[in-house]
Every structure is written in structure tokens, then in C-alpha cells.
N, C-alpha and C positions, 0 to 999 in steps of 0.2 A: 504494499499500500504506500503510495507516494506521500500520503499525509504523515507517515512515520518520520519523515525527514524534517518536517516543519517544527520550528520552535526549539531546535537543538543548536546550541552554540558550538560545542565541540564533542565529538564522540571519541574517546580514547580506546584504542584497540591494540592488542598485542601485535608486535611487529610480524609475528609468524602468520597472521591472518592476511590472506591475499586481498588485493584491491577488488578483484572480481567478486569475491565472497562478501566483502563489505558493501559494495555498491549494489550488487544484484542478488545477493544471497544464494549464489550458485558459483561453483568453481569454474575457472577458465577452461579446464579440460572437459566440461560438460557444455558450457556456453558456446565455445567455438565450434564443436561438432554440430550443434543445432544450427548455427549460422551457415556452416558448410552445407548442410542438408538443404536449406532453403536456396542457397546459391546454386547448388547442383541442379535443382528442379527448374530454376529460372533459365539456365542454359540448356538443360535437357529439353525444355519447351521449345526453345529456339531451334535446336537441332531436329526436334520432332516435326516442327513446321516445315523445315527445308525438305525433310523426307516425304512429307505429305503434299508438297506444293504441286507436283506434276499431276497427281490424281485430282486434287482440289481444283486446279485450273481447268482440267478437261471436264469434270463432272459438275462443278458449281459455277464456273465463270466463263463458260462458253469458249474455253481454250483461249482466253485472252491473257497474253503474257503481261501486259501492262497492268491489268487489274490484279493479277496474282502478285506482281511486284508491289503494288500499292497496299495490298493486304499485309504482305510481309513487312512493309515499312511503317505501317500505322502504329504498331506497338512502340517503335522507336520515337515517333513523334510524341506519343503520350509520355514516354520515359524522359526524353531530353527536355521537354518544356516544363515538366513538373519537378525534375531533379533539383534545380536551383531553389525552388520554392520550399521543398522539404528541407534543404540544407539551411535555409534562413529560419525556418520554423523550429529547427532543432535547438536554437538558443532559447526557446520560450516553452517548449512542450516536451513531454517524455518521449525519447526517440524510439524505444522498443514498442511502445503502445501504438505510435504512428506506424511503425513498420508492420505490426501485426494486423492492424486494420487495413493497411494498404495491401498486404499479401492476401487478405480475405477478398479484397476487390479483384486481385489477380486471379484468384480461384473462380470467381464469377466469370471473368473474361475467358479463362481457359475452358470452363464448362460450356459457355456459349459458343466457343470455336468448334467444339465437337458436336454440339447439338444442332440439328437442322433448323434453319431459320423459318419464321412464320411465312405463310403464303402471301400476305399483304406487303411484304418487304423483300427487296431484291437480296439475293445471297451475297452480293458484293458488299452492300451496306451493312448487313448483319455481321459478316466476317470482319469487315473494317472496324466496326464498333467494338467487337469483341477483342480484337488485338489491341485497340486503343486502351481498353481497361487493363489489360495485362501490363502494358507499358507504364501506366500510372502506378500500379502495384509494385512493380520492380523498382521504380524510383524511390518509393518510400522506404524500401529495405536497403538497396545498395547505397543510398545517400549516407547511411550511418554504420553499416556493417564493418567496413574496413577500419573506420575511425575507432570504433569500440574495441575491436580485436587488437589494434595497435596499442591501445591504452591498457587493456587488462592482461595482455600476454606478458609472462615473466621475461625480464630483460635477457636472460641467458638462453631462452628458446624462442624469442619473438620471431626470428627469421623462419623457424620451423613452423610455427603456428600460422603466420601469414602465408607462407608458401602452401601449407595445407589448405587454407581457405581459398586462395586463388587458384588452386589446382581444380576447384569446382568448375572453372571455365572450360578448359579443354576436355575434362572428363565428362561434364554435362553435355557439351556439344557432341562428343564422340558417342556417348550412349544414346543420345537423341537420334543421331543419324542411324546408328545400328539397330536399336530396338524399334524406333519409329518406322524404319524401312521394313523391318520384318513384320510388324503389326499391319502396315499398309498392304502387304501382299497376302495376309491371311483372309479367311472368309468369315469374319466376325459379324459384319453388318452389311448385308446385301439387299438392294432395293430394286424394284422394277421401274420406278419413275425416275427418269434421267433426261437431260436436255438432248435435243435432236442432234447437236454436233457430236455428242458422244457416240450415238448409234451410227451416225454417218461415218465416223472415223473407225469404229469397231463393228462392222456389219455382221461379224460372226457371233456376237454376244447379244443376249436379250435382257440383261440386267446390269446394274452398277455395283461394283464392290467398293463401298464407302467405309471400309474398316479402319481407315486413317482417322476417323472420328474418335475411335477408342483411345488413341494416343492422348487426347486432351481430356476426355472424360476420366480416365483412370488416374492421371496425375493430379486432378482436382481433389480426389478423396485421399490422396497420399499427403497433400500439402496442408489441408485444412487442420488436422490435429497439430501440426507444427506451429500453425498461426496461433492456435489456442494456447499452447505452451509459451510462446513468445509473449503473448498479451499478459499472462499471469505472472511473469517474472517481476519481482520487486525491482524498482529502479528510481534513481533521482529525478527531479523535475525537468531537467534539461541537460544539454551537452556541455554547457559552460561549467556546471557543477562537476560533471564527470571529469572534465579535463583538469579543473583546479585540484580535484582530489588526487589525480595522477601526479601533478606538479609537487603537491605537499608531501606525497609519499616519497618522491625522489629526494627532496630536500631533507626530510627527517631521517630517511634511511642513511644518508650521508653523515648525519649527526648521531646515528645509532640511537635514535629516539623513537617514540611511539608515533603511529600513523593517526592522523585526524581527518575527519570529514568536514569540509567547509560548512560554515553555518548557512542555513537556509532562510534566516530571518531577513526582513526587508533591508535592514541596514547593511547586512553582509552582501546581499544580492546586488546592491548598488555599487559595491567595489568591483564587480565583474563588468568592467566597462567594455562596450562593444561599439565600434563605429557604425554609423547608419549604412544600410545596404547600398545606397546610391554612392556614398564615398568609396566603399570597397570596389564596386563595379567599375567606377571611373579609374581608380588606381590600377585595376587589372587590365582594362582596355588600353591604357597608355603605357603598359609595360611591354616594351618591344620584344623581349625574349619570350615572355608568356605568349603573346599573340603569334609570333612566328612558330614557336614550338607547337602550339595548338593547331595552327594551320597545317604544319607538316603531318601531324597526327591524324587530322581530319582527312587529308588526301590519302594517306596510307589506309585509313579505315574504309574509304571508298572501295578499295581493292578487296580487303577482308570481307566487307559486306557483300560484295559480288560473289565471292567463293562460298561464304557461309550460307547464303540464301539460295543461290542458283547452282551450286556445284553438283547437287544430287540430280537435278533436272538436266543439267548439262551432260552428265554421264548416261542418263537414260536416253536423251535425244541423239547424242553423238556416237555413243558406243552401243546403244540398244540394250542396256542393262535393265534389270528389274529393280524395284525399290530396295529389296533385301540386299542384293549384290552391291548396288551403288552406295547404299547407306552404310553397310558394313565396311566396305573398302575405304570410303572417305572418312568414316569414323575412326578407323585404326590410324590412318595417316594423320588426322587431326590430333588425336591423343598423343602419339609418339612424338610428332614434331612439336606440339604445344609444350609438352613436359620438357623435352630436350632443349628447345629454344629458350624457354623461360629460365632454366637452370644455367645454360651457357651465357645468356645475356646478363644475368646477375653476377656471375663469376667474373666475366670480362670487365664489367663496370667496377667491381671491387678492386681488381688489379689496376685499373686506371686511376682510381681514387687513391690507392696506396702510394702513388707517386707524389702526391701532394702532402704537405705537412699534416700531421695527425690532428692538430687543433684548428684546421681550416674551417671557416664558416661554411655552411651548406651551399651558398651560391657559388662558391669557388669550384664546386664539382660540375657545374653546368657545362663548361667548355669541353672537358673530355667526354662527358655523356653525349653531347651534341655531335662531336666528331664520330663517336661510335654509331649514332643514329644515321648520320650521313652514309657511312659505309654500309649499314644493314639495308637501307632503302635501295641504294644503287645495286647491291649484291643480289637482292631478291628479284629485281626486274628481269634479267635474262632467263631465269628459270621459269618465271610466270609466263613470259612471252613464248617460249619454246613449246609450252603445253598446248597452246591454241594454234600453232602453225605446223605441229607434227603430231598427228593423232594416232599414236600407238599406246597401248596400255603401259608398257614399261616407262615410256617417256612421261606419261601423265603421272604415274606414281612417284617417279624420282623428282620430276619438276615440281609437282604440287607439294611434296614433302619438304623440299628445300626452300620453296617460296614460303610456306607456313613456318618453317624453322626460323628463317630470318625475320619474318614479321613478328612472331611470338617473342624472339630475342629482343625486339625493340620495346616490348610492353613495359618491362621494368625500368629501363633507362628513361623512357619518355615520360612515364608517370612521376618518376622522381624529379625530373627537371621541372615539370609543371609545379611541383611544391617547392623545390629549392630556389626558383627564380622569383618568388613572391614574398611579401612580408609574412611573418609567422601567423599573425592573426587573420590573414587572408586565405590561408591554405584550404579550409573546407569550401569556401566559395570558389576558389580557383579550380578545385577538383570538379565541382558541380558545373561551372561554366565550360570547362574542358569537355566534360561529358556532353553538355549541350552541343558544343561545336562539332565533336567527332561524329555524333549521331545525326544532327540536323544537316551537316554538310558532307557526311561520310556514308555510313551504311544505311541511313534512311533514304537518301537520295539514290543510292546505287541500284536497288531493285527497280525503282521507278524508271531510271535512265536505261538500265540494261533491258528491262521489259519493253520499253518504247522502241529501242533499237531493234530488238528481235521481231516485234510486230511489224515494223516498217520493212524489214527484209523478207519476212514470210509473206506479207501482203504484196510484195513486189515479185513473188514467184520463186524466191530462194528456198532451198531446203532447210529443215530445222537444224541439221548439222552445220551448214554454212552460217545460218543466222546466229547460232549460239557462239560459234567460234569468232565471228566478226565482232559481236558485242563484247565478249571477254577480251578480245585483242585490244579494243579501245580502252577498256577499263584498266588493264594492267599498266598503261602509260602513266596513270596517276602516281605510280611509284617513283617515276622520274621527277615529277613535280614535287612529291613529298621530299625527296632528297634535296632539291633546290631550296625549299622552305627551311629545312634543317641547316643548310649552309648559311642562310640569312640569320638563323638563330645563333650560329657560331660567331658571326660578324657582330652581333649585338651584345656579346658577353662583356666586352670592355665597358660599354655604356652601363650594363647591369651592375658591374662591380662598383662603379662610381655612385650609381643611384642607391645601391644598398648601403654604402658607407654614409651617404647624406641622410638616410633614414635610420641610422644607428643599428643596422643589422650586421654587427661584426662578431657576435658571440654565437657559439654553436648551441643549438637547442634541439630538444627532443622532437622527432617527427610526429605530426598530429594524425596523418592518414596512412602513410605507408612506412614501412620500417626504415628508419634512418640508420645507416650502418655505423653511426657514431656510438650506438649502444654497445 
């Protein structure tokens, strides 16, 4: 009960009691797996949608690639436009309760995705609205999960716990591709009523296999109990209290004294000063390094969005694979490349940072990290391009694996630069605005643009294979533009160092969102 925190000046606790136990009445080794499970299902849903997209497009959207791309992008629009709002609300309201309610909304959207729409509404509108709800729910959870894990994880094992949490991204996608593809090929839900285009394209069948709907119905009932658990967890009134408790723990641990929880009374709340949102936003938008890094990440995400949403359909159209084979193959590639790339990217960044003085402020790490991002963007391009000009299975597997490896290797460095290049108090909003940028300009636009290109080619008489290769070929060139944006980020680091000094950011501080290797 949040009211338990009110009216308490200081709660003295034995130093052996963990911060997670004090703040949430649950140990970190139970809290973090709960958050991992929710993160896993968020990305499992995305992979499942990609596996279902070909059947969904043919059966419910009259084989319109643009509309299927729009359906895939709708959850991203809901996500990226509400993520900054939740980040700002976190300083005033209990974060886990907001996340639990939001993920319950996500469940409603997922269930609606699998449930046939009413007859008075077009299937496109029904599906688009359903995916929009899932995006809003994701935003409420992902806006706080990484922050809370970074705060409650023990210093000695913070990298391990954060790595475990973020492992939900490639694992969720991979399982969504593989399991979703298998479910889509099963005969769980078969109907006789289907659109005419489906029967014209498949004259030998007299029904529609809509088993893909089971992907979304089943995940709903698996996630709802997790939402209930999250809502019932005891928690402080807002993120500022949680962060201050972390700071006091570190200070008092250094003095070998007891931990205290900051007062929740009105006079103590006033000490937690926070700049207006407009001031923070303007400060971020005029930060050259932040803007260029976010731009490079957005351009790179355009490519990842193309692969994440359209790769299964690409394999079905170009290679003639069924959903099971396409989903399983691409799922394995994504998982292996995602895990390997994430680990290697982090290790290389640590090596580059080790060349700088140990007590360097975080913004000094931006230059080597951006040099690494330039290399990774340009290295990924040739492997992505060869996939679409040389259509053989070995080339696709090797090229796609290396492309995803280099892109996943970029994730750690680019997210750290986003935090290192801004003022400490701006980090939560910087992460949220970066999320807005990469989705609004990246993987939300990618399915729409790629779908429009595919439709224009097929309407012009081109084969499906040619249309998909042509669209993917255009999309991968965004990796070149991404590398150029990161080069701009490198050039801006001298300005950043002067700007940080003027703003007094010369001391090393604990990371708020992602693990700062200074721990």
C-alpha cells in the first residue's frame, strides 16, 4: 500500500536488507524475472505478428501489403507517442501500478488482434485499433522497467541482471517467429467465410485457416496474471523517491551506516526539484550529439523494422517457405545473432572505454562509442544488400545473421551514448524521446514504406519475389545514412565536452537507465 510510505521521516533499516526489498517488499531476484517475463511477451507478440502477417494480409486485408504494413506499424505509433508521457508521469505517480494497468490494456489489444472483428467495421480498422492499444500498453511498461532494474540490481551483478532483462528482446522475437509460425500452420481455427481474393489466389481450397489468431488469444491469458502480480506489489509514490533512495543507499553504504528511505512528507517532496518538461525538451532538442545520435539510431531502426516485420513474409514470397519453416529459420538467426551481437558490442565498448582515465565523466565515453557505431553501421550494409541481390538460402542465412549481428552490437553503445550525452536529470526523458524518434521515424515508417513499394511493384505487373527484393534493397540503404549521422555525432563531441563543462557535469554519476560501467 502506497499510503504506508506517507508520514514517515526516516525508516532505519539494517544494511543487509536490499533496496528492492525495502522499496517493493520483494527481492530483486524475484522482481527482475517478473519484468523479464513481461518483456519477453511484449517481443514475442511482435515476432508472432510478423509470422502471422502473410496469412493476415491475404485473409483479412484483401492481400494489400500497405494495409498489412500499417497494421504492423500501428502499435509503434501508440508506443512512441505515449512513452514520453509515461516517462513524465513517473515523477508523480506509482510506476508499477501504471505499468500494470497499461499492460492490462495491452492484453485487451492482443485479444482483439486474435478475435474476428465485428461485421459493421472493416478488418483493417479493427486490427489497426487493436495494435494501437498494445503499443500504449508497452509504453507504460518499458518506460520504467529498465530504470527500476538498474536501481534495484546489486552493484556486483548489475550487468548480469540488465543483460538478462534485455535478453528478452531477441528471445521474445525468436520464439514469436518460431512458435507463431508453427501455430499459423496448424488447423486450430478454420472458417469457410473468407474474402474473394483468398479463393481466387487459392482455387484448390474451400476454407481459410485462421489459426494465426490463436497466437494472440493465448498470450493474453498468460500475461494477465503477471499484470495482477505487478499491480499488487508495494511501491513508493513515484520514480523520484525510488531514485533518491538509491542515491542515499550508495552514500550511506560508503559511510558503513544504515540505509534510510527518503521522507514522503510534503516538505521533503519539495526538495526533489525537477525542471519543467518544456525546459528539458528544449535542452535535449538543442543538444547536437543527442539529436545526431538519435537520428542515426532512427535510420538504423528503419532497417531493423523492415526485417522484423517483413522478413517472414519475404521468405514466404521469395523462397516459397511455409510459416513454420520461415518463422523457425529466422527465429534461430535472430536469437543467435542477437545474443552474440549484444555481448560483443558491450565487450568492445568496455575495451574502448578502458583506454580513457578511470575517473572520466560519462560524456567522455561518447566519442569512442560513436566511432564504434560508425563502423557497425557501415559493416552491416554489404551483408544486408547481398541478401536481396543473391537469392540463395545459404546467402540469406549468412547475410541476415551478420546483418543482425552488427545491428544488435550497436544497441548497447547507442543507448549508452543517448544517456551519456545529456544532463543526468534529463536521462529518463532523453530515453523516452529517443524511443519516440526511432519508432516514429524508423520501424513505424518502415512497414508502411516497404508495403507501399511492394504494392506499387505488384500492381505494375512485377512478381512477388521481385517486389519484395526491390523494397528490401531500398530499405537497407538507410544503413549508409545511419553511418553518416553517427559521423556527425563524432564531430559534435568537442562541442558536447564544452557544453557539459559549462553545465557542471564533470563528476561521474550512477546511470539511471542503463548500466553505467563505472559501477
